[in-house]
N, C-alpha and C positions, 0 to 999 in steps of 0.2 A: 233317575229313571230314564233308560235308554229308550229312544224313538224306535217304533216298530213300522216295518213295511206293511203297505195295504194287503199284499198278497199274503201275510202271515196270518189273516184272518179269513182267507177264503174258506168257505162251506160249502160243500154241494150236497143237497139230500135229493136223492132219486126214488120215485115209488111209483107204484101203478093206482089208477082210480078203480076203485072197488064199486059194485052196486050199492052198498049202503052208503056211499059217501056220495050219491048223485041226486039229482033234482028228478021232478018228472020229465024233463027233457033229455035226461041220461046224461047229464052234464055235471062236472065236479061242484059241489056247492061252493059258493064264494066264501062262506065262514070257513069250511074245511081247508081251503086254500090259504086264508089268512092264518090259520092255526100251523098250517106247514112253514108258512113265511116266518111267523113268529119264533117257531122253533129254530131255524136255520138262522134267523137274525141273531138270536140270542147266543148261539154257539159262536158266531162269528164274533160278537161284540166280548164275548167272556173270552175267545182267543187274543183277543187284542190287548183288555184289560188285566187279564190274569185273576179276575176278581167275581163275585157275585154280580150278576147285572140284572136289572128290573126295566120291563117296557115302560117308557115314559111316554112314547105317543106314536100314534099311526100317522106319519104325516102325509103320506101320499099311497094310493093303490089305483092302480089301472086295470081294469078287468077288460083289455083289448080283443081276447080271443077265447072263447069256451074251450074248456077241458073236457073231452068226451070220454064216457066209460070206457074202461079199458086201455087209457092213454098212459104212456109213460111219462112222467111229469118230472121235471128237475127243476129244483130252486138253488140258485147260485147266490149267495149272500157275502158281503165283503164290506167292512168297515170303509168308509167315504171319508170321513173327518172324524178326529178325536178334537174335542175342548177340554175344559178342565176336569169334569167328573163325567159328561156325556160324550155319547158319540152316535153317529149317524150312520147307519148300515144300508146300503142300497142293494136291491135284489133284482133278479132277473129271473123270470119264471119260461122254462122251455117246455115245448110239448113235441115228443117223438112221433112221427107218422108210423103208424104200425105198419105198414107195408113197406115203405121206401127207407125208413130209418131216418128220414132228413128231420132237424130239429129245427123248430120254429118258435120264434119268441111269441109268446102269447100274453103275457103280463108283466108288469114291474111294480116295485113299492119301495118306499123309503120309510123307515122305522128309527126312532130315537130311544137309546138304552142309556140308563145311567148306572155306574159302576158303584156298588155299596158295600160295607164291612158287614160284620156279622149282626151288627145291631141296626143295619138299614140306612146307616149315614152314609152320605156320597163321599167316594175318596177318588182322589187325583189318579189320572190315569195317563200313560205315556203319550207322546204326540205321534202322528201317523205321517209317514213319508210316502207321498204318491209317487209311481215310477212311470206308469203309461199313459198315454195321451188320454184314455178315457179316466184313468185314476184323477189325473191331475183336473180334468173338465169338473169330475163329480167333487173332488175335493173343493175347488172355487164355487160352485154351486151350493155347495153345503152351508157356507157361511152366508151367502145370499139368502136361503132358505131358514135359517136359523134367526136373521135379523129380521125377515118378513115375519115371522112365527112371533117374536118378540113385539114387534110393532103392533101386530093385529091384538096380542092378548094385554096392550098397555103397559108393558115391562119395558119398552124402549120408545122414546120420543124418535118420530120419523126424520127429524133432522139427524138424529146420532146414528142412522143406518147407513154409514158411509158406502158400503157395497151396493144396498138399493140404490142411493143417489148416484153411483157412478154410473149405473146402467142407464139412467135418464139423462145424465148430463154430458153423455159423449156424444 
């Protein structure tokens, strides 16, 4: 199984915020944005693994800026690290100003997906090769995030979390 470059999983979804998708303040519902991110991330994970993928967890979501009615919103998703059967997908959400066209980063999220076969059993996936500084940074961070998640879930002893220990021992 050949390794794949992170850029091969890039998925960009662009859409407009409609009235039926907004809250009483005329901003995009958080749940609507989560659904858009889930779709973009699942396409990205599928592009990397070339398998059926299922959402395993929503690891992090930051709603830093509201997305107003009528805005053009873009979700950019890319696999940040592949493990044995799971992969982390990092997403950036951009809002385009209606008048100037300037794009501003509004939100970000990290989801984890597992590749499965037709019976729902996890299957191995290709390794990921990061190339840019940002891809390398997110690749390294993904292992720390995974170890932290495993420690918090009681599936890994803190003493075994070598990447986390390295953060505090430097």
